[in-house]
C-alpha positions in Angstrom: -5.9 3.4 16.4 -7.0 5.8 19.0 -6.5 3.2 21.7 -3.1 2.2 20.4 -1.6 4.7 17.9 1.6 2.8 17.9 0.2 -0.4 16.4 2.2 -2.3 13.8 2.5 -1.5 10.1 0.6 -4.6 9.2 -2.5 -3.3 11.1 -2.3 -0.2 9.0 -2.0 -2.3 5.9 -5.1 -4.4 6.9 -7.0 -1.2 7.5 -6.0 -0.1 4.0 -7.4 -3.3 2.6 -10.7 -2.7 4.3 -10.9 0.8 2.9 -10.0 -0.6 -0.6 -12.9 -3.2 -0.3 -15.2 -0.3 0.7 -14.1 1.5 -2.5 -12.5 4.3 -0.5 -9.3 4.4 -2.5 -8.0 7.7 -1.0 -8.0 6.3 2.6 -6.6 3.0 1.4 -3.7 4.8 -0.2 -3.1 6.8 3.1 -3.0 3.6 5.1 -0.6 1.9 2.7 1.7 4.9 2.7 1.6 5.0 6.5 2.4 1.3 6.7 5.5 1.9 4.6 6.5 4.8 6.8 6.3 2.5 9.8 8.1 -0.4 8.1 9.8 0.2 4.8 10.5 -3.5 4.2 6.9 -4.6 3.9 5.9 -5.9 0.5 2.1 -5.9 0.8 1.6 -2.1 1.0 3.8 -1.6 -2.0 1.7 -4.0 -4.0 -1.4 -2.3 -2.7 -0.2 1.0 -3.9 0.8 -0.4 -7.2 -2.7 -1.9 -7.7 -4.3 1.5 -6.8 -2.1 3.2 -9.4 -2.8 0.7 -12.1 -6.5 0.8 -11.5 -6.7 4.5 -12.1 -6.5 3.9 -15.9 -4.0 6.7 -16.2 -1.1 5.6 -18.4 1.3 7.9 -16.5 0.7 5.8 -13.3 2.0 2.6 -15.0 5.7 3.4 -14.5 5.4 4.4 -10.8 3.3 1.2 -10.2 5.9 -0.9 -11.9 8.6 0.7 -9.8 6.7 -0.3 -6.7 6.3 -3.8 -7.9 10.0 -4.0 -8.7 10.8 -2.8 -5.1 8.5 -5.4 -3.7 10.1 -8.2 -5.8 13.5 -7.1 -4.7 12.4 -7.4 -1.0 10.6 -10.7 -1.5 10.9 -12.6 -4.7 8.2 -15.2 -3.9 
């Protein structure tokens, strides 16, 4: 990212997946949000954010997670 700060949103999403696998949820969320800032039509970061919200165990996060999943489905129904 230092060498090419203008890399694509999918690179940011991939980095977020790596952070998620390393159990660094905070950085994963930041990467997913940045990917959406760069390309608002990506489905994958929305799903990633929804999974992060659902995995908190907080019932208040269910509705925002479902909203993200609905947005993702509206973009890509497959």
